[in-house]
PDBQT receptor file of N, H, CA, C and O in Angstrom, charges set to zero:
ATOM      1  N   MET A   1     147.318 104.675  80.825  1.00  0.00    +0.000 N 
ATOM      2  CA  MET A   1     145.725 104.838  81.149  1.00  0.00    +0.000 C 
ATOM      3  C   MET A   1     145.649 103.744  82.200  1.00  0.00    +0.000 C 
ATOM      4  O   MET A   1     146.549 102.919  82.362  1.00  0.00    +0.000 OA
ATOM      5  N   ARG A   2     144.522 103.784  82.907  1.00  0.00    +0.000 N 
ATOM      6  H   ARG A   2     143.791 104.454  82.776  1.00  0.00    +0.000 HD
ATOM      7  CA  ARG A   2     144.306 103.109  84.212  1.00  0.00    +0.000 C 
ATOM      8  C   ARG A   2     143.195 102.048  83.814  1.00  0.00    +0.000 C 
ATOM      9  O   ARG A   2     142.368 102.347  82.952  1.00  0.00    +0.000 OA
ATOM     10  N   SER A   3     143.175 100.846  84.419  1.00  0.00    +0.000 N 
ATOM     11  H   SER A   3     143.847 100.604  85.119  1.00  0.00    +0.000 HD
ATOM     12  CA  SER A   3     142.308  99.788  84.097  1.00  0.00    +0.000 C 
ATOM     13  C   SER A   3     140.870  99.870  84.408  1.00  0.00    +0.000 C 
ATOM     14  O   SER A   3     140.611 100.832  85.132  1.00  0.00    +0.000 OA
ATOM     15  N   LEU A   4     140.041  99.276  84.134  1.00  0.00    +0.000 N 
ATOM     16  H   LEU A   4     140.252  98.495  83.546  1.00  0.00    +0.000 HD
ATOM     17  CA  LEU A   4     138.721  99.347  84.604  1.00  0.00    +0.000 C 
ATOM     18  C   LEU A   4     138.558  99.169  86.013  1.00  0.00    +0.000 C 
ATOM     19  O   LEU A   4     137.871  99.961  86.658  1.00  0.00    +0.000 OA
ATOM     20  N   ASP A   5     139.219  98.051  86.622  1.00  0.00    +0.000 N 
ATOM     21  H   ASP A   5     139.777  97.407  86.098  1.00  0.00    +0.000 HD
ATOM     22  CA  ASP A   5     139.174  97.555  88.023  1.00  0.00    +0.000 C 
ATOM     23  C   ASP A   5     139.857  98.762  88.684  1.00  0.00    +0.000 C 
ATOM     24  O   ASP A   5     139.574  98.926  89.870  1.00  0.00    +0.000 OA
ATOM     25  N   GLU A   6     140.655  99.582  88.154  1.00  0.00    +0.000 N 
ATOM     26  H   GLU A   6     140.885  99.448  87.190  1.00  0.00    +0.000 HD
ATOM     27  CA  GLU A   6     141.226 100.472  89.130  1.00  0.00    +0.000 C 
ATOM     28  C   GLU A   6     140.361 101.791  89.116  1.00  0.00    +0.000 C 
ATOM     29  O   GLU A   6     140.225 102.435  90.156  1.00  0.00    +0.000 OA
ATOM     30  N   PHE A   7     139.722 102.226  87.822  1.00  0.00    +0.000 N 
ATOM     31  H   PHE A   7     139.833 101.703  86.977  1.00  0.00    +0.000 HD
ATOM     32  CA  PHE A   7     138.894 103.121  87.955  1.00  0.00    +0.000 C 
ATOM     33  C   PHE A   7     137.877 102.966  88.826  1.00  0.00    +0.000 C 
ATOM     34  O   PHE A   7     137.625 103.971  89.491  1.00  0.00    +0.000 OA
ATOM     35  N   ALA A   8     137.010 101.709  89.086  1.00  0.00    +0.000 N 
ATOM     36  H   ALA A   8     137.215 100.893  88.546  1.00  0.00    +0.000 HD
ATOM     37  CA  ALA A   8     135.844 101.227  89.571  1.00  0.00    +0.000 C 
ATOM     38  C   ALA A   8     136.201 101.316  91.137  1.00  0.00    +0.000 C 
ATOM     39  O   ALA A   8     135.442 101.681  92.034  1.00  0.00    +0.000 OA
ATOM     40  N   GLU A   9     137.357 100.954  91.236  1.00  0.00    +0.000 N 
ATOM     41  H   GLU A   9     137.974 100.658  90.507  1.00  0.00    +0.000 HD
ATOM     42  CA  GLU A   9     137.728 101.158  92.671  1.00  0.00    +0.000 C 
ATOM     43  C   GLU A   9     137.834 102.347  93.275  1.00  0.00    +0.000 C 
ATOM     44  O   GLU A   9     137.381 102.577  94.397  1.00  0.00    +0.000 OA
ATOM     45  N   ALA A  10     138.512 103.265  92.473  1.00  0.00    +0.000 N 
ATOM     46  H   ALA A  10     138.879 103.078  91.562  1.00  0.00    +0.000 HD
ATOM     47  CA  ALA A  10     138.742 104.591  92.760  1.00  0.00    +0.000 C 
ATOM     48  C   ALA A  10     137.494 105.051  93.150  1.00  0.00    +0.000 C 
ATOM     49  O   ALA A  10     137.327 105.369  94.328  1.00  0.00    +0.000 OA
ATOM     50  N   LYS A  11     136.425 105.152  92.197  1.00  0.00    +0.000 N 
ATOM     51  H   LYS A  11     136.560 104.894  91.241  1.00  0.00    +0.000 HD
ATOM     52  CA  LYS A  11     135.111 105.564  92.221  1.00  0.00    +0.000 C 
ATOM     53  C   LYS A  11     134.507 105.359  93.561  1.00  0.00    +0.000 C 
ATOM     54  O   LYS A  11     134.109 106.221  94.345  1.00  0.00    +0.000 OA
ATOM     55  N   LEU A  12     134.509 103.616  93.731  1.00  0.00    +0.000 N 
ATOM     56  H   LEU A  12     134.832 102.916  93.094  1.00  0.00    +0.000 HD
ATOM     57  CA  LEU A  12     133.838 103.267  94.878  1.00  0.00    +0.000 C 
ATOM     58  C   LEU A  12     134.497 103.775  96.575  1.00  0.00    +0.000 C 
ATOM     59  O   LEU A  12     133.922 103.885  97.658  1.00  0.00    +0.000 OA
ATOM     60  N   ALA A  13     135.680 103.955  96.232  1.00  0.00    +0.000 N 
ATOM     61  H   ALA A  13     136.146 103.866  95.353  1.00  0.00    +0.000 HD
ATOM     62  CA  ALA A  13     136.510 104.344  97.487  1.00  0.00    +0.000 C 
ATOM     63  C   ALA A  13     136.209 105.579  97.830  1.00  0.00    +0.000 C 
ATOM     64  O   ALA A  13     136.145 105.840  99.032  1.00  0.00    +0.000 OA
ATOM     65  N   ALA A  14     135.980 106.525  96.923  1.00  0.00    +0.000 N 
ATOM     66  H   ALA A  14     136.033 106.313  95.947  1.00  0.00    +0.000 HD
ATOM     67  CA  ALA A  14     135.575 108.225  96.768  1.00  0.00    +0.000 C 
ATOM     68  C   ALA A  14     134.160 108.173  97.368  1.00  0.00    +0.000 C 
ATOM     69  O   ALA A  14     134.031 108.928  98.331  1.00  0.00    +0.000 OA
ATOM     70  N   LEU A  15     133.024 107.436  97.017  1.00  0.00    +0.000 N 
ATOM     71  H   LEU A  15     133.129 106.823  96.234  1.00  0.00    +0.000 HD
ATOM     72  CA  LEU A  15     131.665 107.348  97.597  1.00  0.00    +0.000 C 
ATOM     73  C   LEU A  15     131.869 106.689  98.770  1.00  0.00    +0.000 C 
ATOM     74  O   LEU A  15     130.962 106.937  99.565  1.00  0.00    +0.000 OA
ATOM     75  N   GLU A  16     132.710 105.936  99.204  1.00  0.00    +0.000 N 
ATOM     76  H   GLU A  16     133.447 105.734  98.558  1.00  0.00    +0.000 HD
ATOM     77  CA  GLU A  16     132.795 105.485 100.788  1.00  0.00    +0.000 C 
ATOM     78  C   GLU A  16     133.284 106.349 101.360  1.00  0.00    +0.000 C 
ATOM     79  O   GLU A  16     132.759 106.494 102.463  1.00  0.00    +0.000 OA
ATOM     80  N   ARG A  17     134.253 107.195 101.109  1.00  0.00    +0.000 N 
ATOM     81  H   ARG A  17     134.680 107.077 100.212  1.00  0.00    +0.000 HD
ATOM     82  CA  ARG A  17     134.835 107.916 102.038  1.00  0.00    +0.000 C 
ATOM     83  C   ARG A  17     133.772 109.432 102.319  1.00  0.00    +0.000 C 
ATOM     84  O   ARG A  17     133.901 110.079 103.358  1.00  0.00    +0.000 OA
ATOM     85  N   SER A  18     132.714 109.846 101.186  1.00  0.00    +0.000 N 
ATOM     86  H   SER A  18     132.610 109.320 100.342  1.00  0.00    +0.000 HD
ATOM     87  CA  SER A  18     131.694 110.838 100.964  1.00  0.00    +0.000 C 
ATOM     88  C   SER A  18     130.315 110.022 101.962  1.00  0.00    +0.000 C 
ATOM     89  O   SER A  18     129.166 110.457 102.050  1.00  0.00    +0.000 OA
ATOM     90  N   SER A  19     130.852 108.785 102.612  1.00  0.00    +0.000 N 
ATOM     91  H   SER A  19     131.785 108.433 102.541  1.00  0.00    +0.000 HD
ATOM     92  CA  SER A  19     129.507 108.161 103.060  1.00  0.00    +0.000 C 
ATOM     93  C   SER A  19     128.210 108.018 102.062  1.00  0.00    +0.000 C 
ATOM     94  O   SER A  19     127.065 107.955 102.510  1.00  0.00    +0.000 OA
ATOM     95  N   LEU A  20     128.499 107.977 100.738  1.00  0.00    +0.000 N 
ATOM     96  H   LEU A  20     129.429 108.029 100.374  1.00  0.00    +0.000 HD
ATOM     97  CA  LEU A  20     127.307 107.836  99.982  1.00  0.00    +0.000 C 
ATOM     98  C   LEU A  20     127.448 106.507  99.075  1.00  0.00    +0.000 C 
ATOM     99  O   LEU A  20     126.788 106.341  98.050  1.00  0.00    +0.000 OA
ATOM    100  N   ARG A  21     128.152 105.814  99.450  1.00  0.00    +0.000 N 
ATOM    101  H   ARG A  21     128.688 105.949 100.284  1.00  0.00    +0.000 HD
ATOM    102  CA  ARG A  21     128.524 104.296  98.856  1.00  0.00    +0.000 C 
ATOM    103  C   ARG A  21     127.280 103.767  99.227  1.00  0.00    +0.000 C 
ATOM    104  O   ARG A  21     127.041 103.962 100.419  1.00  0.00    +0.000 OA
ATOM    105  N   ARG A  22     126.282 103.079  98.529  1.00  0.00    +0.000 N 
ATOM    106  H   ARG A  22     126.477 102.921  97.560  1.00  0.00    +0.000 HD
ATOM    107  CA  ARG A  22     124.882 102.053  98.863  1.00  0.00    +0.000 C 
ATOM    108  C   ARG A  22     125.322 100.660  98.961  1.00  0.00    +0.000 C 
ATOM    109  O   ARG A  22     126.335 100.144  98.490  1.00  0.00    +0.000 OA
ATOM    110  N   THR A  23     124.425 100.169  99.622  1.00  0.00    +0.000 N 
ATOM    111  H   THR A  23     123.602 100.589 100.005  1.00  0.00    +0.000 HD
ATOM    112  CA  THR A  23     124.802  98.689  99.652  1.00  0.00    +0.000 C 
ATOM    113  C   THR A  23     123.386  98.019  99.217  1.00  0.00    +0.000 C 
ATOM    114  O   THR A  23     122.424  98.783  99.133  1.00  0.00    +0.000 OA
ATOM    115  N   LEU A  24     123.238  96.925  98.993  1.00  0.00    +0.000 N 
ATOM    116  H   LEU A  24     124.020  96.305  99.061  1.00  0.00    +0.000 HD
ATOM    117  CA  LEU A  24     121.799  95.826  98.827  1.00  0.00    +0.000 C 
ATOM    118  C   LEU A  24     121.537  95.584 100.176  1.00  0.00    +0.000 C 
ATOM    119  O   LEU A  24     122.353  95.201 101.014  1.00  0.00    +0.000 OA
ATOM    120  N   THR A  25     120.253  95.851 100.355  1.00  0.00    +0.000 N 
ATOM    121  H   THR A  25     119.590  96.163  99.675  1.00  0.00    +0.000 HD
ATOM    122  CA  THR A  25     119.705  95.129 101.612  1.00  0.00    +0.000 C 
ATOM    123  C   THR A  25     118.918  94.121 101.273  1.00  0.00    +0.000 C 
ATOM    124  O   THR A  25     118.504  94.059 100.116  1.00  0.00    +0.000 OA
ATOM    125  N   ASP A  26     118.581  93.178 102.194  1.00  0.00    +0.000 N 
ATOM    126  H   ASP A  26     118.917  93.229 103.134  1.00  0.00    +0.000 HD
ATOM    127  CA  ASP A  26     117.744  91.819 101.713  1.00  0.00    +0.000 C 
ATOM    128  C   ASP A  26     116.414  92.742 102.231  1.00  0.00    +0.000 C 
ATOM    129  O   ASP A  26     116.428  93.541 103.167  1.00  0.00    +0.000 OA
ATOM    130  N   THR A  27     115.412  92.447 101.473  1.00  0.00    +0.000 N 
ATOM    131  H   THR A  27     115.400  91.797 100.713  1.00  0.00    +0.000 HD
ATOM    132  CA  THR A  27     113.922  92.909 101.565  1.00  0.00    +0.000 C 
ATOM    133  C   THR A  27     112.839  91.519 101.269  1.00  0.00    +0.000 C 
ATOM    134  O   THR A  27     113.043  90.607 100.469  1.00  0.00    +0.000 OA
ATOM    135  N   THR A  28     111.934  91.654 101.966  1.00  0.00    +0.000 N 
ATOM    136  H   THR A  28     111.768  92.396 102.616  1.00  0.00    +0.000 HD
ATOM    137  CA  THR A  28     111.160  90.372 101.616  1.00  0.00    +0.000 C 
ATOM    138  C   THR A  28     109.558  91.112 101.580  1.00  0.00    +0.000 C 
ATOM    139  O   THR A  28     109.084  91.743 102.525  1.00  0.00    +0.000 OA
ATOM    140  N   ARG A  29     108.938  90.891 100.392  1.00  0.00    +0.000 N 
ATOM    141  H   ARG A  29     109.323  90.378  99.625  1.00  0.00    +0.000 HD
ATOM    142  CA  ARG A  29     107.631  91.351  99.977  1.00  0.00    +0.000 C 
ATOM    143  C   ARG A  29     106.723  90.573 101.011  1.00  0.00    +0.000 C 
ATOM    144  O   ARG A  29     106.663  89.347 100.912  1.00  0.00    +0.000 OA
ATOM    145  N   VAL A  30     106.175  91.078 101.772  1.00  0.00    +0.000 N 
ATOM    146  H   VAL A  30     106.224  92.074 101.852  1.00  0.00    +0.000 HD
ATOM    147  CA  VAL A  30     105.001  90.586 102.543  1.00  0.00    +0.000 C 
ATOM    148  C   VAL A  30     103.620  90.533 101.908  1.00  0.00    +0.000 C 
ATOM    149  O   VAL A  30     102.911  89.527 101.913  1.00  0.00    +0.000 OA
ATOM    150  N   SER A  31     103.313  91.645 101.386  1.00  0.00    +0.000 N 
ATOM    151  H   SER A  31     103.889  92.463 101.382  1.00  0.00    +0.000 HD
ATOM    152  CA  SER A  31     101.790  91.517 100.477  1.00  0.00    +0.000 C 
ATOM    153  C   SER A  31     101.630  92.563  99.883  1.00  0.00    +0.000 C 
ATOM    154  O   SER A  31     101.754  93.640 100.467  1.00  0.00    +0.000 OA
ATOM    155  N   GLY A  32     101.247  92.452  98.287  1.00  0.00    +0.000 N 
ATOM    156  H   GLY A  32     101.146  91.578  97.812  1.00  0.00    +0.000 HD
ATOM    157  CA  GLY A  32     101.163  93.897  97.797  1.00  0.00    +0.000 C 
ATOM    158  C   GLY A  32     102.178  94.739  97.880  1.00  0.00    +0.000 C 
ATOM    159  O   GLY A  32     103.327  94.443  97.552  1.00  0.00    +0.000 OA
ATOM    160  N   ILE A  33     101.723  96.137  98.442  1.00  0.00    +0.000 N 
ATOM    161  H   ILE A  33     100.790  96.377  98.708  1.00  0.00    +0.000 HD
ATOM    162  CA  ILE A  33     102.624  97.114  98.796  1.00  0.00    +0.000 C 
ATOM    163  C   ILE A  33     103.551  97.050 100.022  1.00  0.00    +0.000 C 
ATOM    164  O   ILE A  33     104.469  97.827 100.285  1.00  0.00    +0.000 OA
ATOM    165  N   ARG A  34     103.141  95.979 100.723  1.00  0.00    +0.000 N 
ATOM    166  H   ARG A  34     102.395  95.348 100.510  1.00  0.00    +0.000 HD
ATOM    167  CA  ARG A  34     104.208  95.635 102.078  1.00  0.00    +0.000 C 
ATOM    168  C   ARG A  34     105.427  94.876 101.998  1.00  0.00    +0.000 C 
ATOM    169  O   ARG A  34     105.658  93.892 101.296  1.00  0.00    +0.000 OA
ATOM    170  N   MET A  35     106.293  95.563 102.944  1.00  0.00    +0.000 N 
ATOM    171  H   MET A  35     106.106  96.362 103.514  1.00  0.00    +0.000 HD
ATOM    172  CA  MET A  35     107.637  94.664 102.776  1.00  0.00    +0.000 C 
ATOM    173  C   MET A  35     108.215  94.794 104.139  1.00  0.00    +0.000 C 
ATOM    174  O   MET A  35     107.983  95.694 104.947  1.00  0.00    +0.000 OA
ATOM    175  N   ARG A  36     109.048  93.710 104.290  1.00  0.00    +0.000 N 
ATOM    176  H   ARG A  36     109.237  92.979 103.633  1.00  0.00    +0.000 HD
ATOM    177  CA  ARG A  36     109.920  94.013 105.349  1.00  0.00    +0.000 C 
ATOM    178  C   ARG A  36     111.205  93.818 105.566  1.00  0.00    +0.000 C 
ATOM    179  O   ARG A  36     111.665  92.683 105.437  1.00  0.00    +0.000 OA
ATOM    180  N   ARG A  37     111.906  94.749 105.885  1.00  0.00    +0.000 N 
ATOM    181  H   ARG A  37     111.532  95.670 105.989  1.00  0.00    +0.000 HD
ATOM    182  CA  ARG A  37     113.272  95.160 105.897  1.00  0.00    +0.000 C 
ATOM    183  C   ARG A  37     113.782  95.157 107.372  1.00  0.00    +0.000 C 
ATOM    184  O   ARG A  37     112.997  95.525 108.245  1.00  0.00    +0.000 OA
ATOM    185  N   HIS A  38     115.030  94.769 107.703  1.00  0.00    +0.000 N 
ATOM    186  H   HIS A  38     115.668  94.470 106.993  1.00  0.00    +0.000 HD
ATOM    187  CA  HIS A  38     115.450  94.683 109.303  1.00  0.00    +0.000 C 
ATOM    188  C   HIS A  38     114.480  94.239 110.135  1.00  0.00    +0.000 C 
ATOM    189  O   HIS A  38     114.749  94.472 111.314  1.00  0.00    +0.000 OA
ATOM    190  N   GLY A  39     113.221  93.562 109.918  1.00  0.00    +0.000 N 
ATOM    191  H   GLY A  39     113.002  93.373 108.961  1.00  0.00    +0.000 HD
ATOM    192  CA  GLY A  39     112.306  93.400 111.032  1.00  0.00    +0.000 C 
ATOM    193  C   GLY A  39     111.041  94.429 111.037  1.00  0.00    +0.000 C 
ATOM    194  O   GLY A  39     110.033  94.335 111.737  1.00  0.00    +0.000 OA
ATOM    195  N   ARG A  40     111.301  95.272 110.232  1.00  0.00    +0.000 N 
ATOM    196  H   ARG A  40     112.120  95.348 109.663  1.00  0.00    +0.000 HD
ATOM    197  CA  ARG A  40     110.081  96.380 110.401  1.00  0.00    +0.000 C 
ATOM    198  C   ARG A  40     109.491  96.297 108.943  1.00  0.00    +0.000 C 
ATOM    199  O   ARG A  40     110.213  96.140 107.958  1.00  0.00    +0.000 OA
ATOM    200  N   GLU A  41     108.106  96.416 108.884  1.00  0.00    +0.000 N 
ATOM    201  H   GLU A  41     107.519  96.544 109.684  1.00  0.00    +0.000 HD
ATOM    202  CA  GLU A  41     107.041  96.384 107.953  1.00  0.00    +0.000 C 
ATOM    203  C   GLU A  41     107.052  97.739 107.670  1.00  0.00    +0.000 C 
ATOM    204  O   GLU A  41     106.955  98.702 108.430  1.00  0.00    +0.000 OA
ATOM    205  N   LEU A  42     107.225  97.660 106.105  1.00  0.00    +0.000 N 
ATOM    206  H   LEU A  42     107.304  96.877 105.487  1.00  0.00    +0.000 HD
ATOM    207  CA  LEU A  42     107.117  99.275 105.481  1.00  0.00    +0.000 C 
ATOM    208  C   LEU A  42     106.337  99.126 104.080  1.00  0.00    +0.000 C 
ATOM    209  O   LEU A  42     106.063  98.098 103.461  1.00  0.00    +0.000 OA
ATOM    210  N   VAL A  43     106.048 100.553 103.753  1.00  0.00    +0.000 N 
ATOM    211  H   VAL A  43     106.270 101.389 104.255  1.00  0.00    +0.000 HD
ATOM    212  CA  VAL A  43     105.231 100.321 102.537  1.00  0.00    +0.000 C 
ATOM    213  C   VAL A  43     106.178 100.491 101.439  1.00  0.00    +0.000 C 
ATOM    214  O   VAL A  43     107.008 101.385 101.602  1.00  0.00    +0.000 OA
ATOM    215  N   SER A  44     106.226  99.860 100.418  1.00  0.00    +0.000 N 
ATOM    216  H   SER A  44     105.551  99.134 100.285  1.00  0.00    +0.000 HD
ATOM    217  CA  SER A  44     107.142 100.027  99.355  1.00  0.00    +0.000 C 
ATOM    218  C   SER A  44     106.571 101.116  98.261  1.00  0.00    +0.000 C 
ATOM    219  O   SER A  44     105.500 101.099  97.654  1.00  0.00    +0.000 OA
ATOM    220  N   PHE A  45     107.559 101.991  98.219  1.00  0.00    +0.000 N 
ATOM    221  H   PHE A  45     108.429 102.005  98.712  1.00  0.00    +0.000 HD
ATOM    222  CA  PHE A  45     107.283 102.945  97.021  1.00  0.00    +0.000 C 
ATOM    223  C   PHE A  45     108.189 102.774  95.779  1.00  0.00    +0.000 C 
ATOM    224  O   PHE A  45     108.326 103.732  95.019  1.00  0.00    +0.000 OA
ATOM    225  N   CYS A  46     108.789 101.644  95.547  1.00  0.00    +0.000 N 
ATOM    226  H   CYS A  46     108.678 100.866  96.166  1.00  0.00    +0.000 HD
ATOM    227  CA  CYS A  46     109.857 101.517  94.353  1.00  0.00    +0.000 C 
ATOM    228  C   CYS A  46     109.274 100.800  93.368  1.00  0.00    +0.000 C 
ATOM    229  O   CYS A  46     109.940 100.495  92.378  1.00  0.00    +0.000 OA
ATOM    230  N   CYS A  47     107.638 100.339  93.517  1.00  0.00    +0.000 N 
ATOM    231  H   CYS A  47     107.097 100.587  94.320  1.00  0.00    +0.000 HD
ATOM    232  CA  CYS A  47     107.192  99.392  92.544  1.00  0.00    +0.000 C 
ATOM    233  C   CYS A  47     105.814 100.297  91.800  1.00  0.00    +0.000 C 
ATOM    234  O   CYS A  47     105.341 101.356  92.214  1.00  0.00    +0.000 OA
ATOM    235  N   ASN A  48     105.508  99.737  90.955  1.00  0.00    +0.000 N 
ATOM    236  H   ASN A  48     105.892  98.877  90.620  1.00  0.00    +0.000 HD
ATOM    237  CA  ASN A  48     104.766 100.614  90.090  1.00  0.00    +0.000 C 
ATOM    238  C   ASN A  48     103.088 100.242  90.782  1.00  0.00    +0.000 C 
ATOM    239  O   ASN A  48     102.091 100.698  90.222  1.00  0.00    +0.000 OA
ATOM    240  N   ASP A  49     103.003  99.573  91.752  1.00  0.00    +0.000 N 
ATOM    241  H   ASP A  49     103.813  99.202  92.208  1.00  0.00    +0.000 HD
ATOM    242  CA  ASP A  49     101.684  99.018  92.440  1.00  0.00    +0.000 C 
ATOM    243  C   ASP A  49     101.740  99.852  94.073  1.00  0.00    +0.000 C 
ATOM    244  O   ASP A  49     101.116  99.354  95.009  1.00  0.00    +0.000 OA
ATOM    245  N   TYR A  50     102.251 100.664  94.189  1.00  0.00    +0.000 N 
ATOM    246  H   TYR A  50     102.758 101.068  93.428  1.00  0.00    +0.000 HD
ATOM    247  CA  TYR A  50     102.327 101.426  95.292  1.00  0.00    +0.000 C 
ATOM    248  C   TYR A  50     101.042 101.862  96.145  1.00  0.00    +0.000 C 
ATOM    249  O   TYR A  50     100.958 101.925  97.371  1.00  0.00    +0.000 OA
ATOM    250  N   LEU A  51      99.986 102.168  95.109  1.00  0.00    +0.000 N 
ATOM    251  H   LEU A  51     100.054 102.117  94.113  1.00  0.00    +0.000 HD
ATOM    252  CA  LEU A  51      98.827 102.387  95.545  1.00  0.00    +0.000 C 
ATOM    253  C   LEU A  51      97.898 101.245  95.809  1.00  0.00    +0.000 C 
ATOM    254  O   LEU A  51      96.831 101.395  96.406  1.00  0.00    +0.000 OA
ATOM    255  N   ASN A  52      98.208 100.426  95.480  1.00  0.00    +0.000 N 
ATOM    256  H   ASN A  52      99.074 100.304  94.996  1.00  0.00    +0.000 HD
ATOM    257  CA  ASN A  52      97.726  99.288  95.266  1.00  0.00    +0.000 C 
ATOM    258  C   ASN A  52      96.521  98.790  94.590  1.00  0.00    +0.000 C 
ATOM    259  O   ASN A  52      95.727  97.873  94.803  1.00  0.00    +0.000 OA
ATOM    260  N   LEU A  53      96.696  99.975  93.441  1.00  0.00    +0.000 N 
ATOM    261  H   LEU A  53      97.341 100.720  93.268  1.00  0.00    +0.000 HD
ATOM    262  CA  LEU A  53      95.554  99.619  92.759  1.00  0.00    +0.000 C 
ATOM    263  C   LEU A  53      95.352  98.350  91.777  1.00  0.00    +0.000 C 
ATOM    264  O   LEU A  53      94.260  98.217  91.226  1.00  0.00    +0.000 OA
ATOM    265  N   THR A  54      96.069  97.705  91.620  1.00  0.00    +0.000 N 
ATOM    266  H   THR A  54      96.957  97.814  92.068  1.00  0.00    +0.000 HD
ATOM    267  CA  THR A  54      96.053  96.489  90.936  1.00  0.00    +0.000 C 
ATOM    268  C   THR A  54      95.108  95.477  91.330  1.00  0.00    +0.000 C 
ATOM    269  O   THR A  54      94.886  94.557  90.544  1.00  0.00    +0.000 OA
ATOM    270  N   HIS A  55      94.503  95.525  92.478  1.00  0.00    +0.000 N 
ATOM    271  H   HIS A  55      94.683  96.273  93.117  1.00  0.00    +0.000 HD
ATOM    272  CA  HIS A  55      93.869  94.653  93.160  1.00  0.00    +0.000 C 
ATOM    273  C   HIS A  55      92.687  95.359  93.336  1.00  0.00    +0.000 C 
ATOM    274  O   HIS A  55      92.015  94.767  94.180  1.00  0.00    +0.000 OA
ATOM    275  N   HIS A  56      92.015  96.551  92.845  1.00  0.00    +0.000 N 
ATOM    276  H   HIS A  56      92.561  97.032  92.159  1.00  0.00    +0.000 HD
ATOM    277  CA  HIS A  56      91.101  97.385  92.919  1.00  0.00    +0.000 C 
ATOM    278  C   HIS A  56      90.108  96.684  91.809  1.00  0.00    +0.000 C 
ATOM    279  O   HIS A  56      90.383  96.301  90.671  1.00  0.00    +0.000 OA
ATOM    280  N   PRO A  57      88.493  96.634  92.735  1.00  0.00    +0.000 N 
ATOM    281  CA  PRO A  57      87.676  95.880  91.548  1.00  0.00    +0.000 C 
ATOM    282  C   PRO A  57      87.265  96.835  90.382  1.00  0.00    +0.000 C 
ATOM    283  O   PRO A  57      86.727  96.278  89.425  1.00  0.00    +0.000 OA
ATOM    284  N   ALA A  58      87.410  97.979  90.324  1.00  0.00    +0.000 N 
ATOM    285  H   ALA A  58      87.847  98.431  91.101  1.00  0.00    +0.000 HD
ATOM    286  CA  ALA A  58      87.093  98.912  89.243  1.00  0.00    +0.000 C 
ATOM    287  C   ALA A  58      88.370  98.636  88.269  1.00  0.00    +0.000 C 
ATOM    288  O   ALA A  58      88.054  98.125  87.195  1.00  0.00    +0.000 OA
ATOM    289  N   ILE A  59      89.305  98.804  88.397  1.00  0.00    +0.000 N 
ATOM    290  H   ILE A  59      89.562  99.220  89.270  1.00  0.00    +0.000 HD
ATOM    291  CA  ILE A  59      90.591  98.365  87.645  1.00  0.00    +0.000 C 
ATOM    292  C   ILE A  59      90.673  97.123  87.383  1.00  0.00    +0.000 C 
ATOM    293  O   ILE A  59      91.207  96.799  86.322  1.00  0.00    +0.000 OA
ATOM    294  N   LYS A  60      90.256  96.291  88.121  1.00  0.00    +0.000 N 
ATOM    295  H   LYS A  60      89.822  96.555  88.983  1.00  0.00    +0.000 HD
ATOM    296  CA  LYS A  60      90.164  94.444  87.225  1.00  0.00    +0.000 C 
ATOM    297  C   LYS A  60      89.239  94.564  86.559  1.00  0.00    +0.000 C 
ATOM    298  O   LYS A  60      89.281  93.802  85.593  1.00  0.00    +0.000 OA
ATOM    299  N   ALA A  61      88.004  95.445  86.619  1.00  0.00    +0.000 N 
ATOM    300  H   ALA A  61      87.970  96.064  87.404  1.00  0.00    +0.000 HD
ATOM    301  CA  ALA A  61      86.809  95.123  85.630  1.00  0.00    +0.000 C 
ATOM    302  C   ALA A  61      87.190  95.982  84.628  1.00  0.00    +0.000 C 
ATOM    303  O   ALA A  61      86.842  95.537  83.534  1.00  0.00    +0.000 OA
ATOM    304  N   ALA A  62      87.850  97.190  84.551  1.00  0.00    +0.000 N 
ATOM    305  H   ALA A  62      88.132  97.552  85.439  1.00  0.00    +0.000 HD
ATOM    306  CA  ALA A  62      88.179  98.033  83.371  1.00  0.00    +0.000 C 
ATOM    307  C   ALA A  62      89.234  97.245  82.656  1.00  0.00    +0.000 C 
ATOM    308  O   ALA A  62      89.305  97.425  81.440  1.00  0.00    +0.000 OA
ATOM    309  N   ALA A  63      89.914  96.555  83.113  1.00  0.00    +0.000 N 
ATOM    310  H   ALA A  63      89.856  96.409  84.101  1.00  0.00    +0.000 HD
ATOM    311  CA  ALA A  63      90.995  95.895  82.217  1.00  0.00    +0.000 C 
ATOM    312  C   ALA A  63      90.486  94.676  81.745  1.00  0.00    +0.000 C 
ATOM    313  O   ALA A  63      91.060  94.162  80.785  1.00  0.00    +0.000 OA
ATOM    314  N   ILE A  64      89.298  93.997  82.355  1.00  0.00    +0.000 N 
ATOM    315  H   ILE A  64      88.832  94.415  83.135  1.00  0.00    +0.000 HD
ATOM    316  CA  ILE A  64      88.488  92.895  81.457  1.00  0.00    +0.000 C 
ATOM    317  C   ILE A  64      87.863  93.231  80.648  1.00  0.00    +0.000 C 
ATOM    318  O   ILE A  64      87.874  92.671  79.552  1.00  0.00    +0.000 OA
ATOM    319  N   ALA A  65      86.967  94.459  80.981  1.00  0.00    +0.000 N 
ATOM    320  H   ALA A  65      86.958  94.914  81.871  1.00  0.00    +0.000 HD
ATOM    321  CA  ALA A  65      86.412  95.094  79.759  1.00  0.00    +0.000 C 
ATOM    322  C   ALA A  65      87.215  95.557  78.425  1.00  0.00    +0.000 C 
ATOM    323  O   ALA A  65      86.818  95.327  77.283  1.00  0.00    +0.000 OA
ATOM    324  N   GLY A  66      88.229  96.141  78.708  1.00  0.00    +0.000 N 
ATOM    325  H   GLY A  66      88.552  96.327  79.636  1.00  0.00    +0.000 HD
ATOM    326  CA  GLY A  66      89.258  96.415  77.530  1.00  0.00    +0.000 C 
ATOM    327  C   GLY A  66      89.683  95.497  76.941  1.00  0.00    +0.000 C 
ATOM    328  O   GLY A  66      90.483  95.670  76.021  1.00  0.00    +0.000 OA
TER     329      GLY A  66
């Protein structure tokens, strides 16, 4: 039986060979839904506020009323 390290290394190597291995990329949140990655400003769809509704006056009023 192989060790967990050997198993993980084999899996990562297979992903690398298939060009499927992902890496972490530094990302800076600019404001609300905007982020900066590699010098480019982008819209972030990876959070639950990509529509920027948490700052909408009607949503805030409904939350206060609730």
